[in-house]
Every structure is written in C-alpha cells, then in structure tokens.
N, CA, C and O of each residue as an XYZ file, in Angstrom:
800
protein
N       0.829     -1.213      0.000
C       0.000      0.000      0.000
C       0.861      1.259      0.000
O       0.570      2.216     -0.717
N       1.931      1.254      0.816
C       2.847      2.403      0.857
C       3.488      2.632     -0.506
O       3.759      3.765     -0.902
N       3.725      1.520     -1.217
C       4.306      1.607     -2.550
C       3.385      2.378     -3.491
O       3.843      3.208     -4.277
N       2.086      2.100     -3.408
C       1.123      2.750     -4.297
C       0.971      4.230     -3.988
O       0.671      5.022     -4.881
N       1.177      4.614     -2.714
C       0.971      6.000     -2.305
C       2.212      6.869     -2.530
O       2.137      8.089     -2.386
N       3.333      6.271     -2.875
C       4.530      7.057     -3.133
C       4.369      7.850     -4.422
O       3.612      7.455     -5.309
N       5.084      8.975     -4.526
C       4.953      9.863     -5.685
C       5.299      9.156     -6.986
O       4.667      9.395     -8.014
N       6.306      8.283     -6.942
C       6.750      7.583     -8.146
C       5.679      6.678     -8.728
O       5.684      6.397     -9.926
N       4.764      6.222     -7.888
C       3.717      5.322     -8.348
C       2.365      6.019     -8.482
O       1.568      5.667     -9.351
N       2.106      6.999     -7.631
C       0.814      7.675     -7.634
C       0.582      8.450     -8.928
O      -0.519      8.418     -9.477
N       1.598      9.139     -9.415
C       1.447      9.931    -10.645
C       1.132      9.053    -11.856
O       0.195      9.363    -12.592
N       1.878      7.966    -12.093
C       1.517      7.086    -13.207
C       0.125      6.490    -13.078
O      -0.562      6.295    -14.080
N      -0.299      6.198    -11.845
C      -1.641      5.648    -11.632
C      -2.709      6.677    -12.022
O      -3.703      6.335    -12.663
N      -2.496      7.938    -11.631
C      -3.434      9.010    -11.998
C      -3.475      9.192    -13.518
O      -4.544      9.359    -14.106
N      -2.300      9.157    -14.140
C      -2.224      9.272    -15.605
C      -2.971      8.102    -16.247
O      -3.734      8.282    -17.196
N      -2.740      6.904    -15.712
C      -3.387      5.715    -16.251
C      -4.893      5.750    -16.129
O      -5.599      5.332    -17.047
N      -5.396      6.243    -15.008
C      -6.847      6.335    -14.813
C      -7.482      7.261    -15.847
O      -8.542      6.954    -16.393
N      -6.837      8.388    -16.115
C      -7.349      9.298    -17.126
C      -7.339      8.680    -18.514
O      -8.278      8.868    -19.287
N      -6.278      7.943    -18.833
C      -6.157      7.322    -20.158
C      -7.157      6.188    -20.355
O      -7.714      6.036    -21.442
N      -7.388      5.391    -19.311
C      -8.353      4.293    -19.475
C      -9.777      4.829    -19.586
O     -10.615      4.238    -20.267
N     -10.048      5.945    -18.916
C     -11.367      6.578    -19.069
C     -11.544      7.063    -20.506
O     -12.621      6.930    -21.087
N     -10.473      7.626    -21.074
C     -10.508      8.070    -22.471
C     -10.739      6.888    -23.404
O     -11.409      7.018    -24.428
N     -10.177      5.724    -23.041
C     -10.351      4.504    -23.835
C     -11.806      4.031    -23.804
O     -12.276      3.398    -24.750
N     -12.509      4.336    -22.724
C     -13.921      3.988    -22.644
C     -14.758      4.729    -23.667
O     -15.826      4.260    -24.060
N     -14.278      5.888    -24.101
C     -14.983      6.679    -25.117
C     -14.513      6.351    -26.527
O     -15.320      6.246    -27.451
N     -13.197      6.189    -26.686
C     -12.610      5.841    -27.970
C     -11.468      4.866    -27.727
O     -10.542      5.171    -26.974
N     -11.523      3.717    -28.347
C     -10.591      2.644    -28.036
C      -9.162      2.946    -28.470
O      -8.224      2.812    -27.684
N      -9.003      3.354    -29.726
C      -7.662      3.440    -30.300
C      -6.996      4.807    -30.171
O      -5.771      4.906    -30.235
N      -7.788      5.854    -29.992
C      -7.230      7.203    -29.933
C      -6.240      7.388    -28.776
O      -5.156      7.924    -29.003
N      -6.566      6.967    -27.547
C      -5.594      7.108    -26.453
C      -4.303      6.332    -26.708
O      -3.213      6.827    -26.421
N      -4.424      5.120    -27.245
C      -3.251      4.316    -27.562
C      -2.397      4.990    -28.629
O      -1.168      4.953    -28.563
N      -3.054      5.609    -29.618
C      -2.343      6.313    -30.682
C      -1.574      7.510    -30.139
O      -0.424      7.736    -30.514
N      -2.212      8.280    -29.253
C      -1.543      9.450    -28.669
C      -0.368      9.016    -27.798
O       0.695      9.636    -27.840
N      -0.549      7.957    -27.008
C       0.539      7.437    -26.185
C       1.699      6.982    -27.074
O       2.865      7.210    -26.752
N       1.368      6.341    -28.187
C       2.393      5.910    -29.133
C       3.158      7.098    -29.699
O       4.384      7.064    -29.802
N       2.426      8.157    -30.068
C       3.054      9.372    -30.593
C       3.983     10.015    -29.571
O       5.117     10.376    -29.885
N       3.489     10.155    -28.346
C       4.273     10.804    -27.291
C       5.493      9.974    -26.903
O       6.565     10.518    -26.638
N       5.320      8.652    -26.870
C       6.437      7.778    -26.533
C       7.508      7.819    -27.616
O       8.702      7.751    -27.326
N       7.068      7.931    -28.866
C       8.006      7.980    -29.986
C       8.768      9.303    -30.028
O       9.969      9.331    -30.296
N       8.053     10.400    -29.758
C       8.683     11.727    -29.816
C       9.570     11.988    -28.608
O      10.533     12.751    -28.688
N       9.241     11.352    -27.492
C      10.013     11.572    -26.273
C       9.737     12.909    -25.627
O      10.452     13.318    -24.712
N       8.686     13.609    -26.102
C       8.362     14.933    -25.563
C       7.800     14.850    -24.149
O       7.932     15.787    -23.362
N       7.171     13.716    -23.835
C       6.628     13.483    -22.497
C       7.186     12.158    -21.978
O       7.133     11.142    -22.672
N       7.710     12.172    -20.779
C       8.263     10.962    -20.200
C       7.162     10.165    -19.506
O       6.733     10.505    -18.403
N       6.717      9.112    -20.163
C       5.654      8.277    -19.610
C       6.209      7.065    -18.869
O       5.452      6.213    -18.403
N       7.532      6.995    -18.763
C       8.191      5.893    -18.047
C       7.767      4.526    -18.566
O       7.528      3.602    -17.788
N       7.677      4.406    -19.892
C       7.278      3.137    -20.492
C       8.449      2.155    -20.436
O       9.563      2.480    -20.848
N       8.186      0.959    -19.924
C       9.242     -0.027    -19.726
C       9.707     -0.625    -21.042
O       9.072     -0.449    -22.081
N      10.823     -1.333    -20.981
C      11.418     -1.967    -22.163
C      10.451     -2.944    -22.814
O      10.353     -3.007    -24.039
N       9.739     -3.703    -21.993
C       8.834     -4.725    -22.525
C       7.665     -4.141    -23.315
O       7.027     -4.839    -24.103
N       7.391     -2.850    -23.096
C       6.299     -2.190    -23.816
C       6.808     -1.171    -24.830
O       6.039     -0.348    -25.325
N       8.081     -1.222    -25.136
C       8.684     -0.230    -26.039
C       8.123     -0.304    -27.465
O       8.253      0.646    -28.236
N       7.493     -1.449    -27.813
C       6.905     -1.609    -29.140
C       5.800     -0.594    -29.399
O       5.462     -0.316    -30.550
N       5.238     -0.042    -28.326
C       4.144      0.933    -28.499
C       4.623      2.168    -29.232
O       3.820      2.866    -29.851
N       5.939      2.460    -29.177
C       6.474      3.658    -29.817
C       7.061      3.386    -31.200
O       7.616      4.293    -31.821
N       6.945      2.150    -31.691
C       7.490      1.825    -33.008
C       6.664      2.480    -34.116
O       5.479      2.759    -33.932
N       7.288      2.720    -35.252
C       6.599      3.360    -36.378
C       5.428      2.510    -36.866
O       4.366      3.033    -37.203
N       5.634      1.197    -36.900
C       4.572      0.294    -37.368
C       3.350      0.374    -36.466
O       2.221      0.485    -36.943
N       3.585      0.315    -35.153
C       2.483      0.404    -34.190
C       1.759      1.744    -34.316
O       0.530      1.803    -34.286
N       2.535      2.815    -34.459
C       1.960      4.153    -34.550
C       1.072      4.288    -35.792
O      -0.012      4.868    -35.721
N       1.529      3.756    -36.920
C       0.759      3.834    -38.167
C      -0.531      3.029    -38.053
O      -1.598      3.496    -38.454
N      -0.432      1.817    -37.505
C      -1.612      0.949    -37.352
C      -2.639      1.604    -36.437
O      -3.827      1.644    -36.756
N      -2.175      2.122    -35.290
C      -3.086      2.766    -34.339
C      -3.692      4.037    -34.935
O      -4.850      4.360    -34.671
N      -2.910      4.750    -35.736
C      -3.422      5.954    -36.397
C      -4.547      5.626    -37.367
O      -5.570      6.309    -37.397
N      -4.352      4.573    -38.161
C      -5.377      4.141    -39.125
C      -6.631      3.665    -38.394
O      -7.749      4.023    -38.765
N      -6.434      2.853    -37.351
C      -7.572      2.349    -36.576
C      -8.340      3.486    -35.898
O      -9.566      3.436    -35.795
N      -7.625      4.498    -35.444
C      -8.278      5.661    -34.813
C      -9.160      6.396    -35.804
O     -10.290      6.765    -35.482
N      -8.645      6.610    -37.016
C      -9.411      7.308    -38.053
C     -10.655      6.510    -38.437
O     -11.746      7.067    -38.561
N     -10.479      5.202    -38.624
C     -11.607      4.335    -38.995
C     -12.672      4.344    -37.894
O     -13.866      4.452    -38.172
N     -12.222      4.230    -36.647
C     -13.162      4.235    -35.519
C     -13.936      5.548    -35.445
O     -15.155      5.545    -35.272
N     -13.233      6.659    -35.576
C     -13.890      7.970    -35.538
C     -14.918      8.111    -36.657
O     -16.002      8.653    -36.446
N     -14.572      7.619    -37.850
C     -15.470      7.739    -39.006
C     -16.720      6.887    -38.840
O     -17.829      7.347    -39.114
N     -16.546      5.650    -38.394
C     -17.677      4.722    -38.266
C     -18.723      5.245    -37.289
O     -19.920      5.037    -37.487
N     -18.276      5.923    -36.234
C     -19.227      6.413    -35.233
C     -20.100      7.557    -35.745
O     -21.004      8.008    -35.041
N     -19.840      8.027    -36.955
C     -20.701      9.052    -37.543
C     -21.605      8.464    -38.634
O     -22.251      9.199    -39.381
N     -21.640      7.141    -38.714
C     -22.509      6.475    -39.674
C     -23.621      5.760    -38.898
O     -23.363      4.766    -38.220
N     -24.870      6.269    -38.998
C     -25.978      5.670    -38.240
C     -26.110      4.171    -38.483
O     -25.898      3.689    -39.595
N     -26.462      3.445    -37.431
C     -26.660      2.005    -37.408
C     -25.338      1.224    -37.502
O     -25.181      0.192    -36.850
N     -24.393      1.718    -38.313
C     -23.081      1.081    -38.333
C     -22.375      1.329    -37.004
O     -21.587      0.507    -36.536
N     -22.677      2.490    -36.405
C     -22.103      2.787    -35.088
C     -22.643      1.830    -34.020
O     -21.925      1.452    -33.094
N     -23.917      1.442    -34.160
C     -24.489      0.477    -33.212
C     -23.840     -0.898    -33.350
O     -23.657     -1.618    -32.368
N     -23.496     -1.247    -34.595
C     -22.807     -2.518    -34.832
C     -21.431     -2.512    -34.164
O     -21.029     -3.493    -33.539
N     -20.714     -1.389    -34.307
C     -19.397     -1.267    -33.682
C     -19.500     -1.335    -32.165
O     -18.615     -1.865    -31.493
N     -20.591     -0.791    -31.636
C     -20.809     -0.814    -30.183
C     -20.818     -2.233    -29.620
O     -20.401     -2.460    -28.484
N     -21.292     -3.176    -30.415
C     -21.425     -4.556    -29.929
C     -20.070     -5.182    -29.615
O     -19.961     -6.051    -28.750
N     -19.037     -4.728    -30.331
C     -17.705     -5.281    -30.076
C     -16.808     -4.298    -29.333
O     -15.730     -4.669    -28.867
N     -17.251     -3.041    -29.221
C     -16.393     -2.017    -28.619
C     -16.247     -2.169    -27.109
O     -15.206     -1.821    -26.552
N     -17.279     -2.687    -26.438
C     -17.228     -2.794    -24.969
C     -16.117     -3.745    -24.514
O     -15.286     -3.347    -23.697
N     -16.070     -4.988    -25.013
C     -14.949     -5.855    -24.607
C     -13.603     -5.348    -25.102
O     -12.595     -5.494    -24.410
N     -13.573     -4.750    -26.297
C     -12.317     -4.205    -26.823
C     -11.817     -3.045    -25.963
O     -10.617     -2.912    -25.724
N     -12.750     -2.207    -25.503
C     -12.384     -1.080    -24.640
C     -11.801     -1.590    -23.324
O     -10.834     -1.028    -22.808
N     -12.392     -2.656    -22.785
C     -11.887     -3.232    -21.535
C     -10.471     -3.764    -21.712
O      -9.607     -3.547    -20.862
N     -10.237     -4.464    -22.824
C      -8.905     -5.002    -23.107
C      -7.895     -3.878    -23.295
O      -6.792     -3.920    -22.749
N      -8.289     -2.864    -24.082
C      -7.401     -1.718    -24.311
C      -7.116     -0.984    -23.004
O      -6.002     -0.511    -22.777
N      -8.135     -0.892    -22.143
C      -7.962     -0.235    -20.847
C      -6.944     -0.948    -19.979
O      -6.135     -0.311    -19.304
N      -6.988     -2.278    -19.998
C      -6.028     -3.073    -19.222
C      -4.606     -2.801    -19.703
O      -3.702     -2.563    -18.902
N      -4.420     -2.840    -21.034
C      -3.075     -2.681    -21.582
C      -2.525     -1.266    -21.439
O      -1.346     -1.089    -21.131
N      -3.361     -0.262    -21.656
C      -2.855      1.107    -21.563
C      -2.514      1.472    -20.119
O      -1.593      2.251    -19.872
N      -3.262      0.905    -19.166
C      -2.957      1.155    -17.756
C      -1.643      0.474    -17.381
O      -0.815      1.052    -16.677
N      -1.456     -0.767    -17.858
C      -0.225     -1.504    -17.568
C       0.984     -0.823    -18.200
O       2.067     -0.812    -17.613
N       0.807     -0.258    -19.388
C       1.912      0.378    -20.114
C       2.510      1.548    -19.336
O       3.729      1.716    -19.305
N       1.651      2.359    -18.705
C       2.146      3.573    -18.041
C       2.601      3.337    -16.601
O       3.171      4.234    -15.978
N       2.353      2.134    -16.066
C       2.811      1.848    -14.708
C       4.322      1.664    -14.689
O       4.889      1.132    -15.644
N       4.983      2.094    -13.617
C       6.447      1.991    -13.536
C       6.928      0.542    -13.617
O       6.280     -0.368    -13.100
N       8.060      0.346    -14.266
C       8.617     -0.996    -14.409
C       9.008     -1.585    -13.056
O       9.023     -2.804    -12.880
N       9.321     -0.714    -12.111
C       9.755     -1.174    -10.791
C       8.607     -1.691     -9.928
O       8.841     -2.306     -8.887
N       7.374     -1.446    -10.354
C       6.230     -1.948     -9.581
C       6.152     -3.467     -9.688
O       6.450     -4.035    -10.739
N       5.760     -4.112     -8.620
C       5.561     -5.553     -8.612
C       4.654     -5.955     -9.777
O       3.550     -5.429     -9.912
N       5.114     -6.880    -10.614
C       4.403     -7.210    -11.845
C       3.013     -7.783    -11.580
O       2.062     -7.463    -12.293
N       2.894     -8.623    -10.561
C       1.590     -9.209    -10.219
C       0.606     -8.125     -9.791
O      -0.546     -8.113    -10.225
N       1.074     -7.209     -8.931
C       0.229     -6.107     -8.471
C      -0.166     -5.213     -9.634
O      -1.302     -4.746     -9.711
N       0.792     -4.975    -10.552
C       0.531     -4.116    -11.704
C      -0.570     -4.703    -12.588
O      -1.449     -3.977    -13.052
N      -0.523     -6.021    -12.820
C      -1.552     -6.651    -13.652
C      -2.918     -6.666    -12.964
O      -3.948     -6.476    -13.611
N      -2.918     -6.894    -11.653
C      -4.174     -6.864    -10.905
C      -4.811     -5.476    -11.005
O      -6.010     -5.352    -11.256
N      -3.999     -4.435    -10.807
C      -4.499     -3.055    -10.922
C      -4.990     -2.770    -12.339
O      -6.025     -2.133    -12.534
N      -4.231     -3.252    -13.324
C      -4.590     -3.006    -14.723
C      -5.933     -3.639    -15.064
O      -6.750     -3.036    -15.761
N      -6.161     -4.855    -14.573
C      -7.416     -5.556    -14.867
C      -8.597     -4.908    -14.146
O      -9.651     -4.680    -14.739
N      -8.406     -4.616    -12.860
C      -9.517     -4.055    -12.069
C      -9.795     -2.602    -12.429
O     -10.927     -2.237    -12.747
N      -8.749     -1.773    -12.376
C      -8.919     -0.338    -12.627
C      -9.024     -0.050    -14.124
O      -9.977      0.577    -14.586
N      -8.017     -0.524    -14.875
C      -8.005     -0.249    -16.313
C      -9.177     -0.851    -17.049
O      -9.904     -0.160    -17.764
N      -9.357     -2.165    -16.867
C     -10.461     -2.838    -17.548
C     -11.814     -2.427    -17.021
O     -12.765     -2.284    -17.790
N     -11.915     -2.233    -15.698
C     -13.196     -1.882    -15.078
C     -13.726     -0.530    -15.509
O     -14.889     -0.411    -15.893
N     -12.882      0.490    -15.451
C     -13.310      1.848    -15.797
C     -13.685      1.947    -17.273
O     -14.743      2.473    -17.618
N     -12.809      1.437    -18.141
C     -13.073      1.532    -19.583
C     -14.323      0.731    -19.974
O     -15.101      1.160    -20.825
N     -14.506     -0.433    -19.345
C     -15.688     -1.259    -19.627
C     -16.964     -0.526    -19.213
O     -17.928     -0.483    -19.977
N     -16.975      0.046    -18.015
C     -18.164      0.712    -17.495
C     -18.559      1.912    -18.354
O     -19.734      2.097    -18.670
N     -17.566      2.726    -18.728
C     -17.853      3.909    -19.550
C     -18.334      3.491    -20.934
O     -19.318      4.031    -21.440
N     -17.647      2.534    -21.548
C     -18.022      2.078    -22.888
C     -19.420      1.461    -22.888
O     -20.206      1.708    -23.803
N     -19.732      0.666    -21.877
C     -21.051      0.037    -21.789
C     -22.150      1.079    -21.623
O     -23.228      0.949    -22.204
N     -21.877      2.113    -20.831
C     -22.858      3.185    -20.624
C     -23.114      3.943    -21.918
O     -24.262      4.244    -22.246
N     -22.046      4.254    -22.657
C     -22.205      4.990    -23.909
C     -22.908      4.142    -24.966
O     -23.654      4.662    -25.796
N     -22.665      2.833    -24.929
C     -23.363      1.930    -25.848
C     -24.866      1.956    -25.574
O     -25.675      2.012    -26.501
N     -25.229      1.914    -24.291
C     -26.647      1.974    -23.913
C     -27.267      3.305    -24.330
O     -28.404      3.346    -24.800
N     -26.514      4.392    -24.157
C     -27.009      5.718    -24.533
C     -27.246      5.801    -26.044
O     -28.218      6.408    -26.494
N     -26.351      5.190    -26.819
C     -26.513      5.218    -28.280
C     -27.697      4.367    -28.714
O     -28.400      4.713    -29.663
N     -27.920      3.255    -28.021
C     -29.082      2.409    -28.341
C     -30.387      3.173    -28.113
O     -31.310      3.106    -28.924
N     -30.446      3.903    -26.989
C     -31.629      4.713    -26.685
C     -31.809      5.801    -27.739
O     -32.923      6.063    -28.192
N     -30.707      6.426    -28.120
C     -30.758      7.485    -29.130
C     -31.220      6.943    -30.483
O     -31.996      7.588    -31.188
N     -30.736      5.757    -30.833
C     -31.126      5.136    -32.106
C     -32.616      4.854    -32.148
O     -33.267      5.057    -33.173
N     -33.154      4.385    -31.029
C     -34.583      4.052    -30.964
C     -35.448      5.310    -30.953
O     -36.446      5.382    -31.670
N     -35.077      6.294    -30.150
C     -35.919      7.486    -29.962
C     -35.758      8.530    -31.065
O     -36.694      9.278    -31.345
N     -34.581      8.591    -31.694
C     -34.346      9.624    -32.729
C     -34.053      9.020    -34.097
O     -33.709      9.732    -35.040
N     -34.195      7.681    -34.198
C     -33.896      6.961    -35.444
C     -32.450      7.204    -35.896
O     -32.157      7.244    -37.091
N     -31.584      7.361    -34.947
C     -30.166      7.506    -35.244
C     -29.696      8.933    -35.450
O     -28.493      9.186    -35.527
N     -30.638      9.875    -35.540
C     -30.252     11.256    -35.820
C     -29.512     11.900    -34.644
O     -28.683     12.790    -34.839
N     -29.815     11.447    -33.420
C     -29.149     12.012    -32.246
C     -27.791     11.399    -31.967
O     -27.061     11.870    -31.095
N     -27.445     10.343    -32.706
C     -26.171      9.665    -32.486
C     -24.980     10.549    -32.805
O     -23.900     10.384    -32.237
N     -25.185     11.494    -33.721
C     -24.116     12.427    -34.097
C     -23.641     13.207    -32.873
O     -22.441     13.400    -32.677
N     -24.582     13.646    -32.065
C     -24.253     14.423    -30.862
C     -23.478     13.566    -29.868
O     -22.478     14.003    -29.298
N     -23.959     12.328    -29.669
C     -23.296     11.426    -28.738
C     -21.873     11.120    -29.189
O     -20.941     11.135    -28.385
N     -21.713     10.843    -30.482
C     -20.389     10.529    -31.018
C     -19.421     11.696    -30.856
O     -18.250     11.500    -30.531
N     -19.914     12.903    -31.083
C     -19.077     14.090    -30.939
C     -18.659     14.290    -29.489
O     -17.501     14.599    -29.208
N     -19.598     14.115    -28.574
C     -19.293     14.254    -27.141
C     -18.286     13.198    -26.690
O     -17.400     13.478    -25.882
N     -18.430     11.984    -27.219
C     -17.496     10.907    -26.883
C     -16.075     11.249    -27.339
O     -15.115     11.095    -26.585
N     -15.961     11.710    -28.573
C     -14.648     12.047    -29.117
C     -14.012     13.192    -28.344
O     -12.832     13.132    -27.996
N     -14.791     14.234    -28.074
C     -14.277     15.378    -27.309
C     -13.851     14.953    -25.905
O     -12.807     15.377    -25.410
N     -14.668     14.111    -25.270
C     -14.339     13.635    -23.926
C     -13.044     12.836    -23.929
O     -12.221     12.967    -23.023
N     -12.870     12.013    -24.946
C     -11.656     11.207    -25.051
C     -10.426     12.090    -25.226
O      -9.412     11.896    -24.555
N     -10.522     13.061    -26.131
C      -9.389     13.965    -26.396
C      -9.041     14.782    -25.147
O      -7.871     14.912    -24.789
N     -10.062     15.328    -24.494
C      -9.838     16.137    -23.285
C      -9.181     15.294    -22.199
O      -8.239     15.745    -21.547
N      -9.676     14.069    -22.001
C      -9.128     13.191    -20.972
C      -7.686     12.791    -21.269
O      -6.865     12.700    -20.356
N      -7.381     12.553    -22.530
C      -6.024     12.160    -22.907
C      -5.023     13.225    -22.478
O      -4.024     12.929    -21.822
N      -5.308     14.478    -22.860
C      -4.351     15.545    -22.579
C      -4.395     16.006    -21.123
O      -3.384     16.434    -20.567
N      -5.571     15.915    -20.517
C      -5.651     16.233    -19.085
C      -4.862     15.216    -18.259
O      -4.165     15.587    -17.314
N      -4.971     13.950    -18.613
C      -4.293     12.905    -17.849
C      -2.781     13.049    -17.934
O      -2.071     12.705    -16.989
N      -2.287     13.550    -19.051
C      -0.846     13.697    -19.240
C      -0.318     14.990    -18.630
O       0.746     15.000    -18.010
N      -1.054     16.070    -18.804
C      -0.572     17.371    -18.347
C      -1.163     17.811    -17.006
O      -0.531     18.555    -16.257
N      -2.396     17.338    -16.707
C      -3.062     17.692    -15.449
C      -3.684     16.441    -14.842
O      -4.907     16.340    -14.747
N      -2.850     15.484    -14.432
C      -3.367     14.178    -13.978
C      -4.320     14.239    -12.793
O      -5.285     13.476    -12.739
N      -4.067     15.131    -11.847
C      -4.957     15.221    -10.683
C      -6.332     15.731    -11.093
O      -7.353     15.226    -10.627
N      -6.354     16.735    -11.966
C      -7.621     17.275    -12.451
C      -8.359     16.243    -13.297
O      -9.586     16.149    -13.247
N      -7.607     15.475    -14.069
C      -8.234     14.432    -14.886
C      -8.867     13.361    -14.004
O      -9.905     12.799    -14.354
N      -8.242     13.077    -12.857
C      -8.801     12.098    -11.919
C     -10.152     12.575    -11.392
O     -11.093     11.789    -11.286
N     -10.246     13.860    -11.062
C     -11.510     14.439    -10.596
C     -12.556     14.361    -11.706
O     -13.721     14.058    -11.449
N     -12.136     14.633    -12.933
C     -13.030     14.579    -14.085
C     -13.537     13.152    -14.294
O     -14.708     12.946    -14.614
N     -12.658     12.175    -14.113
C     -13.047     10.771    -14.259
C     -14.084     10.391    -13.208
O     -15.044      9.684    -13.513
N     -13.900     10.850    -11.979
C     -14.881     10.581    -10.913
C     -16.248     11.146    -11.294
O     -17.277     10.505    -11.080
N     -16.245     12.349    -11.858
C     -17.496     12.975    -12.305
C     -18.142     12.151    -13.421
O     -19.358     11.955    -13.431
N     -17.326     11.673    -14.354
C     -17.830     10.867    -15.471
C     -18.425      9.555    -14.962
O     -19.496      9.139    -15.402
N     -17.725      8.913    -14.038
C     -18.203      7.645    -13.493
C     -19.525      7.827    -12.749
O     -20.422      6.990    -12.846
N     -19.635      8.928    -12.006
C     -20.891      9.221    -11.305
C     -22.011      9.460    -12.325
O     -23.128      8.973    -12.154
N     -21.703     10.209    -13.377
C     -22.700     10.501    -14.416
C     -23.142      9.223    -15.121
O     -24.323      9.047    -15.418
N     -22.179      8.327    -15.387
C     -22.504      7.044    -16.025
C     -23.398      6.204    -15.126
O     -24.351      5.582    -15.596
N     -23.093      6.186    -13.844
C     -23.898      5.421    -12.887
C     -25.316      5.993    -12.813
O     -26.294      5.246    -12.809
N     -25.416      7.319    -12.755
C     -26.728      7.979    -12.703
C     -27.526      7.662    -13.969
O     -28.721      7.372    -13.900
N     -26.857      7.718    -15.126
C     -27.529      7.433    -16.394
C     -27.996      5.981    -16.440
O     -29.092      5.690    -16.920
N     -27.156      5.068    -15.937
C     -27.510      3.644    -15.921
C     -28.749      3.400    -15.059
O     -29.670      2.696    -15.473
N     -28.766      3.982    -13.868
C     -29.911      3.822    -12.964
C     -31.172      4.410    -13.595
O     -32.248      3.819    -13.509
N     -31.036      5.576    -14.229
C     -32.174      6.248    -14.859
C     -32.749      5.401    -15.992
O     -33.967      5.268    -16.118
N     -31.871      4.829    -16.816
C     -32.316      3.992    -17.932
C     -33.006      2.732    -17.423
O     -34.027      2.317    -17.971
N     -32.453      2.121    -16.374
C     -33.058      0.919    -15.810
C     -34.452      1.203    -15.265
O     -35.352      0.378    -15.417
N     -34.644      2.364    -14.630
C     -35.951      2.735    -14.109
C     -36.966      2.896    -15.239
O     -38.121      2.490    -15.116
N     -36.513      3.498    -16.345
C     -37.394      3.672    -17.500
C     -37.775      2.324    -18.095
O     -38.922      2.112    -18.487
N     -36.801      1.407    -18.161
C     -37.078      0.077    -18.697
C     -38.067     -0.678    -17.820
O     -38.946     -1.375    -18.328
N     -37.927     -0.542    -16.503
C     -38.837     -1.210    -15.575
C     -40.273     -0.694    -15.735
O     -41.230     -1.466    -15.679
N     -40.406      0.636    -15.936
C     -41.724      1.231    -16.137
C     -42.358      0.739    -17.417
O     -43.561      0.481    -17.460
N     -41.542      0.605    -18.483
C     -42.052      0.129    -19.780
C     -42.536     -1.306    -19.662
O     -43.532     -1.675    -20.285
N     -41.842     -2.126    -18.868
C     -42.253     -3.508    -18.673
C     -43.585     -3.570    -17.929
O     -44.445     -4.390    -18.252
N     -43.755     -2.690    -16.918
C     -44.979     -2.667    -16.124
C     -46.184     -2.261    -16.957
O     -47.290     -2.759    -16.748
N     -45.962     -1.351    -17.907
C     -47.079     -0.888    -18.719
C     -47.231     -1.705    -19.994
O     -48.130     -1.442    -20.792
C-alpha cells in the first residue's frame, strides 16, 4: 500500500486512470496518442522496455489508421451500433493494456496486472457500456439522428481526458470521478425507465 501511495507510483496511476477513461470513449485514440508521445520523447511516460513496441513506427501507423476508422464509423448511423457490440470488450482489453503500459517498471508485476485488470479494464468497460446503452436509446428514440451528438461528445471527452491525464493528472482524476458518477446515474435512470415500460 505504501508503494502505491509514493509519488513515483501515484502519478503514473493518476495518468493511467485518465487514459483508461478516455479509452472507454474511444478505443484506439488514447493508444495512438501514447504511441506518438512515446516515440517523440516529448513526455516521459516511463514506459518499460517490454512495452517499447508501443512507440514503433509500425504500431503508430496501425493505431493511427484504426483511430481514423473508428472515428469515421461512429458518424454512420446504425453502423455505429454494430461497432458498439464489439467495442465494450475491446475497450476493456485496451484499458487493461494502456494502464499496464504507463505503470512503472519497478512496480511488482503481479500487483501491476491486478491493478490493470480491475482499474483499467473496469473503468473503460463501465464507460463504454454506458455509452453503448445511450446510443441504443438514441437510435430508438431519434432513429439515429441524435447519435451524431453522442459521437461528438465521446470524441471530445476522449481527447480532453487524454491531454488532461498527461498534463493535469490530478484534475483528470476528478473529471473521471465525475464521469463515473454521471454514467452510474444514467444507468440507474435507464433501468428505471425500462422497468416502467415492462410494467405498462
């Protein structure tokens, strides 16, 4: 526990929490930005040797292409709903890996993976699942016309979280708490509406 509370470990954890939250909104964009920053060396993310492949040119190009494709698909009605079906587990997996990547190499490997699975996978899964539910509701109630707004908010949230987590990690942590509370409130609200529809 003392290890986690030390400055050397607390800062990467805060950065990781912001990045995995961003992954809940957009899977590949946070990974692409991390790849860019790791390659340029402009920001020291303390990426270990075993994860150095994230900064390779090949990885950067692939993640860049996937980011563009993902962003484009979310602006195509109904195709965005199809992507949602696979995005939730993918977001959880990406959340685990991006959290593990930014953790210090000196951290106990078992503890690092446990944190990555619980925190990284948990946060990204919860946010992605909530946004998927919101898009489903939008598709039904607006015939997909309102999905444009949701997709734009998701992209903006992801971009803001990425840069906040790197440059203002403490503020990004507060923002993530707000997002998680909002997701929980939205989930409860949707469930109540579904229960009422079943009763009637």
